[in-house]
C-alpha positions as CSV (number, residue, x, y, z in Angstrom):
1,M,-0.4,0.1,0.2
2,S,1.0,3.7,-0.9
3,K,0.9,6.4,1.6
4,K,-0.3,9.8,-0.3
5,K,1.9,12.3,0.5
6,K,1.0,16.6,0.6
7,S,2.8,18.2,-2.5
8,S,5.5,20.4,-1.5
9,S,6.0,22.5,-4.3
10,G,5.0,25.5,-1.8
11,A,1.5,25.8,-2.5
12,G,0.3,25.3,1.3
13,G,-3.0,24.0,-0.1
14,T,-5.4,21.4,1.8
15,D,-6.0,18.2,0.3
16,L,-9.0,17.5,-1.2
17,L,-9.6,14.6,1.5
18,D,-9.3,17.3,4.4
19,K,-11.5,19.8,2.2
20,E,-14.3,16.8,2.6
21,K,-13.9,16.1,6.1
22,A,-14.1,19.4,6.6
23,K,-17.4,19.9,5.4
24,N,-19.1,16.2,6.7
25,K,-18.3,17.7,10.3
26,V,-22.1,17.3,11.7
27,K,-22.2,20.7,14.5
28,P,-25.4,20.6,17.2
29,P,-27.7,22.7,17.0
30,S,-27.9,25.6,18.5
31,K,-29.5,26.5,21.1
32,Y,-32.2,29.5,22.5
33,Q,-33.5,31.0,25.8
34,V,-37.4,33.2,26.0
35,V,-35.7,36.6,27.8
36,F,-38.5,39.1,28.9
37,Y,-37.9,42.5,28.5
38,N,-39.6,44.8,30.8
39,D,-42.1,47.7,30.0
40,D,-44.5,50.3,31.9
41,F,-47.6,49.0,31.2
42,T,-48.0,44.8,31.8
43,P,-49.1,43.8,35.4
44,M,-46.4,42.3,36.8
45,Q,-49.1,39.7,38.4
46,L,-49.8,38.9,34.5
47,V,-46.0,38.3,33.7
48,V,-46.1,35.7,36.7
49,I,-49.6,34.0,35.1
50,I,-47.7,33.7,31.9
51,L,-44.6,32.3,33.2
52,M,-46.8,29.4,35.6
53,D,-48.9,28.8,32.3
54,V,-46.2,28.7,29.5
55,F,-43.3,27.5,31.3
56,R,-45.1,25.5,34.2
57,Y,-42.9,27.4,36.9
58,N,-44.3,27.0,40.3
59,V,-45.6,31.0,42.0
60,D,-42.0,31.4,43.5
61,K,-40.2,30.5,40.7
62,S,-42.0,32.6,38.6
63,S,-42.0,35.4,40.8
64,S,-38.3,35.9,41.2
65,I,-37.9,35.7,37.6
66,M,-41.2,38.8,37.6
67,M,-38.6,40.6,39.5
68,E,-35.4,40.0,38.1
69,V,-37.6,41.6,34.7
70,H,-38.5,44.6,36.7
71,Q,-35.3,45.6,38.3
72,K,-32.7,44.3,35.7
73,D,-35.2,45.4,32.4
74,R,-35.0,41.8,31.3
75,A,-34.6,38.3,32.8
76,I,-34.2,34.7,30.9
77,A,-37.5,33.0,31.4
78,G,-36.6,29.6,29.6
79,G,-34.2,27.8,28.3
80,P,-32.3,26.5,27.0
81,Y,-34.5,25.2,24.3
82,S,-33.8,24.6,20.3
83,K,-34.7,27.3,17.9
84,E,-38.4,26.4,17.4
85,I,-39.6,25.3,21.4
86,S,-38.0,29.0,22.1
87,E,-39.9,30.7,19.6
88,T,-43.0,29.3,20.0
89,K,-42.8,29.8,23.6
90,A,-42.1,33.2,22.9
91,N,-45.1,33.9,20.5
92,K,-47.3,32.2,23.0
93,C,-46.2,34.5,25.8
94,I,-47.0,37.6,23.7
95,D,-50.1,36.2,22.6
96,V,-51.3,35.6,25.8
97,A,-50.7,39.2,27.1
98,R,-51.9,40.9,23.7
99,S,-55.2,39.2,23.9
100,M,-55.3,40.7,27.4
101,G,-54.2,44.1,26.0
102,Y,-50.6,44.0,27.6
103,P,-47.7,44.8,25.2
104,L,-45.4,42.1,27.0
105,L,-42.1,41.4,25.1
106,A,-40.6,38.3,25.1
107,K,-37.9,37.7,23.0
108,S,-35.8,34.6,21.1
109,E,-32.6,34.7,21.9
110,K,-29.1,32.7,21.3
111,V,-27.1,31.1,23.9
């Protein structure tokens, strides 16, 4: 059996087999999280209810996330999730708040 040698012509290029290996590498999917942003209109109690409904948190955890949103202007509501799940949860939170007439902002952000 003969071994393949890289050409020493000084081209400094990569072998075709090296390119093929790099092309076939599979990366794990990116993870996303749902982030709530503070506003002056959405009641704190509604944020707690949405967190309990969408993310299935208990009252204590929902309240602590709500307070973090209130004090720091944003907080991670849930995650890490796949992109689709994160977007679905963010959209559900927005839909619940908007159905009650409040402008809650929830976004799906890459971790």
